[in-house]
Every structure is written in C-alpha cells, then in structure tokens.
C-alpha positions as CSV (number, residue, x, y, z in Angstrom):
1,X,-50.1,43.2,-91.9
2,X,-50.4,39.4,-92.0
3,X,-49.6,37.5,-88.8
4,X,-50.6,34.0,-87.2
5,X,-50.8,36.3,-84.0
6,X,-48.7,35.3,-80.6
7,X,-46.8,32.3,-80.9
8,X,-44.7,30.5,-79.1
9,X,-46.4,31.1,-75.7
10,X,-45.7,27.5,-74.7
11,X,-41.9,28.6,-74.1
12,X,-41.1,30.5,-71.0
13,X,-39.9,33.7,-72.4
14,X,-41.0,32.6,-75.9
15,X,-43.8,34.6,-77.0
16,X,-43.6,36.6,-80.0
17,X,-45.5,38.1,-83.0
18,X,-44.2,37.7,-86.5
19,X,-45.7,40.1,-89.4
20,X,-45.0,39.7,-93.1
21,X,-43.9,42.5,-94.7
22,X,-42.5,42.6,-98.5
23,X,-40.1,40.7,-100.1
24,X,-39.9,37.6,-97.4
25,X,-39.1,40.3,-94.7
26,X,-40.4,39.8,-91.0
27,X,-41.1,41.9,-88.1
28,X,-41.1,40.4,-85.1
29,X,-42.3,41.9,-81.6
30,X,-41.3,40.3,-78.4
31,X,-41.6,41.6,-74.6
32,X,-38.8,43.5,-73.7
33,X,-38.1,41.0,-70.7
34,X,-38.1,38.5,-73.4
35,X,-35.4,40.2,-75.6
36,X,-33.0,40.8,-72.4
37,X,-33.5,37.1,-71.4
38,X,-32.6,35.7,-74.8
39,X,-30.0,38.4,-75.2
40,X,-28.5,37.5,-72.0
41,X,-28.5,41.5,-71.1
42,X,-29.6,43.4,-68.3
43,X,-32.8,44.8,-68.9
44,X,-32.2,48.7,-68.4
45,X,-35.1,51.2,-68.2
46,X,-37.2,51.8,-71.5
47,X,-36.4,54.5,-74.1
48,X,-37.8,55.8,-77.5
49,X,-35.0,54.3,-79.5
50,X,-35.3,51.1,-77.8
51,X,-35.0,47.8,-80.3
52,X,-33.1,44.7,-81.4
53,X,-32.5,43.9,-84.7
54,X,-32.9,40.2,-86.0
55,X,-31.0,39.1,-89.3
56,X,-32.2,35.6,-90.4
57,X,-29.4,33.8,-92.5
58,X,-29.1,30.7,-94.5
59,X,-27.3,28.6,-92.2
60,X,-25.8,27.6,-88.7
61,X,-22.4,28.5,-90.7
62,X,-23.3,32.0,-91.6
63,X,-24.5,32.6,-88.4
64,X,-21.0,31.9,-86.8
65,X,-19.5,33.8,-90.1
66,X,-21.4,36.8,-89.1
67,X,-20.9,36.8,-85.3
68,X,-17.2,36.4,-85.8
69,X,-17.0,39.6,-88.3
70,X,-18.9,41.3,-85.6
71,X,-16.2,40.1,-83.2
72,X,-13.5,41.3,-85.5
73,X,-15.0,44.5,-85.9
74,X,-15.2,45.1,-81.9
75,X,-18.4,44.8,-81.4
76,X,-19.6,43.2,-77.8
77,X,-21.0,39.7,-78.2
78,X,-23.8,39.4,-75.9
79,X,-24.8,35.9,-76.3
80,X,-22.3,33.6,-78.7
81,X,-23.9,31.4,-81.4
82,X,-25.8,28.4,-79.9
83,X,-28.9,26.2,-80.6
84,X,-31.8,27.7,-79.5
85,X,-35.1,26.8,-77.5
86,X,-36.9,27.1,-80.7
87,X,-34.7,24.7,-82.5
88,X,-32.7,27.0,-84.6
89,X,-29.4,28.5,-84.0
90,X,-28.4,32.2,-83.3
91,X,-25.8,34.6,-81.6
92,X,-26.2,38.1,-80.6
93,X,-24.0,41.1,-80.6
94,X,-24.5,44.9,-79.6
95,X,-23.6,47.8,-82.2
96,X,-21.4,50.7,-80.9
97,X,-24.9,52.6,-79.9
98,X,-25.8,49.6,-77.8
99,X,-28.7,48.0,-80.2
100,X,-28.5,44.4,-80.2
101,X,-28.5,42.5,-83.4
102,X,-29.7,39.2,-83.2
103,X,-27.7,36.8,-86.0
104,X,-30.3,33.7,-86.3
105,X,-31.1,30.6,-88.5
106,X,-34.3,28.8,-88.2
107,X,-35.4,26.0,-91.0
108,X,-38.8,27.6,-90.5
109,X,-37.1,31.5,-91.6
110,X,-34.5,30.7,-94.4
111,X,-34.5,33.7,-96.0
112,X,-35.1,33.6,-100.0
113,X,-32.2,34.2,-102.3
C-alpha cells in the first residue's frame, strides 16, 4: 500500500503512518498510547478488537455537526471538537461498544466529493 512512511514524529504523541487505499480512503496506524492521549481516554489493556475509527469531513462545521449528532444519540463524547496540534480540527466520541470515532477536518485530507 502506498505510504510516505511514519510522519509526525516531530510532535509528542504525533507519530502516524498513513496508507492510501481506494477512492481516497486512508488507513492510519498510530501507537496505542498516542490514540489514548489524543482522545483523552485511559489506555486500557490491549485486545483483539481494539481500534479507533477516523472520519474525515470537509469542514470544521461538519466536525461540530457530526459530534452534535453523536451527542444527541447518547454517544460518550471523549474529546469535544477543538483545534489539533497538526493544524486541523477534531472531536472524538465512543460508540456503544466503546470504539473511538475521531471526526476530523484537515486541509491536507479533505475528502473528495
């Protein structure tokens, strides 16, 4: 899978590898400690189903809208929308099974229409 390799190492808790998939979809692999830090959740024991899902959107306003919808659906908001250290804007919620969903906007990763 095409990748630029590990990026973001200049940031504390920022190392990530992005892999280009089909139709603009990207797979991002982060160290567990960094996901927990960024989502502001406790790092629990590892498990075979552990993952976080990222949903890139087209604007900061869309981040706010998706997080508001999650809140109305009684999702646990782990980290409300805010400016990120990478220059984007994101918020995180947990679904009923406890999986983390990061809703993010970043000019470098705006989804295609």
